[in-house]
N, C-alpha and C positions, 0 to 999 in steps of 0.2 A: 534090518528094520528102518533102518536110515533113508532107505528110500521110500518106505510107505510112509515115514516120518514127512521127507520133502513133498509126497504127493498129495496128504492133506494140508500142508500148510502152503502150499500154491493154489489158491480156488481156483486158477485158469487152468488148470488140468484136470477139474471135474466137469462133469459133464454137464451139469442141474446147476453150476455156478456158470457156465458159460452161455446156458441158455440164460442166466437171470442176470447176467453182466449184458446183452444183448438187446433184453426187456429193458433193462433200466436207460439204455443209450437212448436207444429210438424212442419212448414216452420222454428222457427229459427233453430231446431234442424239439419235439412235435410239440410240446407244451410250452416250452420256450418261445415257438413262431407263434402259436395263437394265443400266449399268454401278453403278448405286446399288445395286440387289436385289446385284451379286457384290460392293462392297466392305462391304456390312453384314454378308455371310454368311461374309464374310474367305476367299471362294473363287477369290480370284485366278488359282490353280493352274489349277483348272477351264479357264479361257479359255485358257491356254498349254496344257494339255493338250488343249481341242477343237480349237484352229485346227493343231495338228501332227498332229492324229487325222484330220484331214481329208485330207493329204497323199498316201494311199493314196489315196485315193478319188480324187481328184484323178488320179496315176500312174494307174490303171484305167481312165478316164474318156480320160487321154491315150493312153493303150496301142490304145483300141476304136477313135477320134478319136469319143468321145462329147462332152456338154457339163461342161467342166471345174467350173465352180457347182454344178452337180447331180452329180458326183459326190464332188465336196469335203460338200456338203451330207449326202447317202447316208451317208458315213463317220463325218462328225461327229454326227448323229443316234446313229446304232448307239454308238457309243464313247459317249457319253452316258448313252445309257440303260443300257447296262451298268455305266459307272461309279456311277449311281443306285440299280441294284438289287442289286450286289455292294456296294458302300458300307452298305447295310441291314446286314449284317452285326456284332454287338456287338463281334467280337473284330480288329476290323480298320477303322482309319482311314480317313475319305474320302481323307486327303491321300495314305495308302500307297497306297489302290487306283488316285487320280490316278498318281499315278508310275510303279504298272505300265502301263496302258494306256495312257498318254502315252508310254515308254519302248518299249512295244512296237508301238504306232500307227503311230511315224518308222520306226522300223524294218523295218517291213512297205513302208512305203514308198521306203524307200532302197533297199532289196531290190529293188519293182518298177522303180524308176527307172535300177536297175543294168542291166536287162534290155534297155534300150533304147541303140540305137546313141549320140546325141544328143539334146541338151537341143533345145527348139525356143522360141521367142520368147512363144510361152502360158503354156507352164511355168512360164518365169523369173517371169513378167509376175506369174504366178500368187504367188510367192512373194517380189514384189518389189516388188509394185505398180504398175500403170500404168494411171492416174488421166486421166494426159490423149489417152488411146485409147479412153475408152469412145463408146458410141453411144447413139444418143438411147433406143433399145428398152433400153440396159440402164438408162439413169437412171429410165426408165416402171417398170422392174422392181423397182429396190429403193427406189423412192419406194412401190410398191404394198405391197411385201414389210414396209415400215417402217411402212408406217400400219397393216398387222397385228399387228407387233411392238406395237405402241402401244394398240392396241388392245386386246388382249389380255392385256398387263401392267397396264392400268389395271384392268380386271375383275375380276384377282386383284391385284390391289394389296394389301390390308391382308391376306390371308392371305399372302402371298409374306414379308411384312413382319415377322410374325407368327415365324414359322416361322425367317426369319434371324437374328431377335434370340432366341427363345428355343425350340428345337424341343421341349424336353420338356414345358412347359407348354402347346405349341399340339398337341402331341399329346395330351396330358389334356382340351384343350379340345374332344377332337373334330375337328380338321383331318384331311384326308388326304393326308399328310406326304411320302409315297411318293410320290403322283402331285404332289403339289405343287413335290417334289423333280425329277421328270421334266420338269413342267411347264420350270421355270425352266433345266434344263437345255438343254432342245431351244428356247427363248427366247435362250439363251445360245450356243448353235450356230448358228443361222438369223442373228443380228446378226451375227455373224464372217464366217459366208460372206458376207454380204451386204458387208460390209465391204472385202473380200480382194482386190476391184478397185482400192478407191482407195489402200488401206495397204498391201498384201502380207501375206502369212502369215507372215513372221517378224514385224512389229511393230505387227499387228493388235492384239495384248492391250492397247498404249499408249492407244489410241483407246476402248477399253474400259474400265478401269481408270483415267486418270489424273484425266478429268474430272471423274469422280466423288470419287476423292480429294481434290483440291483443292476439291469444294464442301466435303467434308468439313468442311474447315479451316476453311468459312468463316459455315460454318450448324451451329443443333444441331437446325433442325427440316424433318422430312423432305421434306414438302411442298417447303418453298424448295431445299432440297435438289436435288430431282428437277428441279427447274426451272432451276436454277445448274450442274447438269451438263450437260443439253442446252445450255443457251447457251454453257457454256465448251466444248463437243465441236464445236459449230456453229462459233463462233468461230476455236477454235484452228485447224479444218482451212481455212477459208478465209484465212485470216492466214499458214499456213502454205503453204499453194499459191499466195497471191499472194508471197510471201518467194522460193520454190523459182521460181519463173518469170521474176520482175528480176533474180537471183541467178543461173540455170543451174544449181538444183540438185536432187537427188532429189527429187521432190514427199513421198514417203511417209516416208521421213526426216526431213525438213523440216518435217513437220506432227509427229511425235514429238516432236520439238525444240522446237516454238512451243509445246506443251502439256506439257511437262516444265518448258519456263520459268514456266509460266502458275501451274506447280504448286509453282515454289522461291522465287515470289513470295509466293502467300500460306502458304507454311512460314513464312516471315519475316515476313511483314506482316499478318497475319490478325489483327482487330480483338481477337478472345478468345483465340486458340489459337495465336496467330502466336509462334515463336521470340523475335524485338525484344521484342513486349509482355507476354512471363512472363519476359524477361532487367531488363526493366525495371522489373515488379512487384517481383521480386527483390528488385531493388537498392534500391527504395524506404522512410525506412524507417517501420513502423508505428506510430501512435497509441499513447501507452502509457494503460492505465485502469486507477484503481485497483480492484483486486476483492476486497482485503479476501486474505488470507490463503488459503495453498492447502489446497485439501480434505486432511483425515488420513486414508492411505488404510485401507481396512477389510480387516484380515487374517483369512483361515478359521482359526476355532478347532477 
């Protein structure tokens, strides 16, 4: 009896939990890397838009008994490309275009779902995640997709950072801004669809943005930020899944809460940018130095 209890108490001994931990590790790390570009660009809204734009593709795939992830990926990529193209118009801000396509895609998904008599477990798992039900083939597929995403992001890392920090300067330097925009949108779409099984359509934005935002609080160096974001995403996924197993909680929601707790700690206690550190610096008296009389302001005549 004790042996059975130890087997159940240790999730690493269970095959389905090992698959779930592997999936959480890979998706957390890859989302952390891609999320750095999203945070630097200030385009967290695009992640939410792409995640919801995948919904009609999933609904169509469900109606025709196709692969839900493939349907979601196709819809997400199409929406991301349309957003990138339409947002090139100078009279429209990028967030405005995102809002238009976000609302349309989600509304279309709701209409398509309403044509079905009932929801299935597969469609519900797409929305809320079902990391404990993944197969070995799912884990391998995510690992291959993750490796391809990391290679692509690494190959154009400098260009993506240049566009994220200053689009006009990047354009003046001769960089293909539109093509880089399209590439970034496609990378975001693929990493979101890749993470749907782990955390679900509703919560996937947290896996993409929160680790990168936490790393942004901890360092000013881009390379360190990227490594930290990947480590935070992976460790948050593992820890959240472990807690959800032992407390019998929803895995996706627990992972999001864990990542948010990490962000809260960094927001308060970050060595240079934390709220507590800034508060202590503000309250510390500054040394008084004799710099002589203040300069006389020069008035325009």
